[in-house]
N, C-alpha and C positions, 0 to 999 in steps of 0.2 A: 504493500500500500504506500502510495506517495504521500509524504507529509507536506502540508501546506506551509511554506516559509512565510515569515512576517518581517517586513521592513517598516520601521517607524521613522518618519522624515520630519525635519525641521526642529531638531533639538537646539536650544540655546543655553541650556542649563546642565552643568556637569552632573549634579546629583541625580537628576531625572534620567539622563542617558545611562548612567550606571544602574539605576533601578531597573530600567527597561532591559538592559543586557542580562542582569541577574535573574530577571523574571522569565527570560527565555527568548527574547527577540533575536532574530538572526542577523539583522543589520540595522544600523542607525544611519540616517541621512543628515548630512550637513549642507546647508544652503549657502552657496557663494554667489548670491544674486542680490546686490545692494537694495533694490526697490522692495524686496520681500520683508515683511515683518519678522521673518524667521532667519534672516541673514545673520551669519556669524563672521567675526573677524578671524584672521589666521591665528591670532593669539588665543582667542577663546576656543577655537577648534583644536589647537594643540592641547589645551587643558582638558577638554572633553576626551580626546583620543587617549591621552596618557593615562586617564583614570579607568578606561574600559577594561574589563576582564578579558582573558584569552578567548579566542574563537568567536569574536563579534566582528562582523565585517563593517567597514566604514565606507559609505557611499558619498561622494562629493557631487552635488548638484550644481549645474551651470546652465545659464540661459543666454545663448548667443554671446558667450564670453570670447574675448580675444585670446589668441593662442598663447601669448605671453602670460596672461593671468593664470590660465590653466597649468602651463608648464611650471610657473612659480609655486603654485599650490601643491602640485605633485612633488616638487623638489623639497618643500618644507614640511610636508605632512605625509604620514604613511597611509595613503589612500588605497583602498582595495579595488574599488569600482568607480567609474565615472558615470554620471547620469546627465544626459543632454536633454534639456527640456525646451529647447528653442527650435530654430529652423536649420539646425546643423545638418549638413550632408553626411553621407556615410564616410566619405573621404576625410571630412573634418573630425569625425568621431574616432577614427582608427589610427591617427598619427601619433598617439601618445603611448603606445605599447602597454595599454592597460585594458582590462575587460571593461566593456561599456554597456549601458542600457540606453535605449532610445525611447523617449516618451512620445506618445502619439495622442493628440487631442481628438477624441473620437467624434465623427460626424456621420451622417447617413451615407455619404459617399466615400468614406474611408476604405481603402483597399488594403486590408491586412496582408493578403497574399503577396501583393506587389511590394509592400513595405518589408516583409520578411525576406524577400529576395534582395531588395536594395541594401538592407542592413543585415546581410546574411551572417556576418561574423559577430553580431551583437550577442551579449550574454542573455538578452531578453528584450521584449517589447513591453514597455510600461504604458498601459492604456488608461487614459485619464479623461475627464469631462472637458468638452470644449466650452470656453467662455471667452468671447471676443475681448482681446486686449489683455487678458490675464493668462500667464503661462501655466498656472496650476495652483493647487492649494486652496481652491475655492470652497471645498466641502460639498460640491455638487456632484450628484450621481448622474451617470449617463445610461442609455438603454443597453443593457447587457446582451440583448438579442442581436446587437450589431457585431458581436464577437463571433467569428466562425468557430465551428466545432473542432476544427483542426488547424494548427499553425505549426510551421516548421521550427519556430523559435519559442522558448518559454514565455508564457504570458504572466506579467505582473499586473494585477488588477488594482487600480487606484480610483479615486473620485467618490467622495461622499460615503466612505465606509465608516461604520460605527459598530459598537457592540451589538446593536439591534439588527444589523443586516449582514454581519460577517459570516454567519453560518449559511444564510441564504445565498450569499455571493459564492461561497465555496461549492455549494450544491448545484448552483445554476451554471457557473462558468468553469469549475474545476481548474482554477489557475495554478501555476507553479507557486505563486506567492501573492500575498496581499500587501499593499502599501498604504498605510494610514498616516494622516497628519492631524488635520483639524478634528477628526473624530475622537481623538484621545487628548484633547486640549481643554484647559480651563479658559484660556484666552490665546490669541495668536502668538505662537512661539513659547507658550508656557504649557507644558504637559500636565496631565492629571494622572497621578500614579494609580488611583483606583480604576480609572478608565483603561489605562494600559493593562493592568492585571486582568480586568474583566474581558477585554478584547482578546488577549492571549488565551484565556480560558475558553472562550467561545470557539476559537480556532482549534484548540486541542480537542474539545468535545466533538466538534464536527468531524475531525479526522478520525477520531476513535469510533464514532458511530457509523461511519461510511464503510 
């Protein structure tokens, strides 16, 4: 049986990131996009990463960042996976010699098959809700029926996930992983440990019962 992985994105607080890691999250996401309320500086990111226990992956999220910013971040931080949440081409994603995720903002005409071919070397496609002018983190859900039953790449489901729909998401989509941010927050950038624990419990129970 495949276990559903969980990534929680948008940490700004060291203690909350450590709590999530010890509670069983597979990956934490750090946002390097200044307009985001979840943006972290390199110094804060260093503090968070240094405090994490072993076997917790660190994902660095960028939105149409310039090459030098990404290269500098990789040089200064032990990043495991890059996440591209803008209009980056496959060529722009693969030049850093790091595993990468490509975020796709889902619309009715989104062609997942074509995208999985274009980004064929990605570690996965992260499917999020489309919202004009906002690259992600809106807390809005999209129509899961837009997701094809088969994809050549692992599917990471994002967009409007909460403790109340995590189990349904797994049963409906059967994703490789869930990616949650606002659904486990007290306010933007500030996580809620009780919501984190409850979300992870829902995922565990869903996997166990399937």
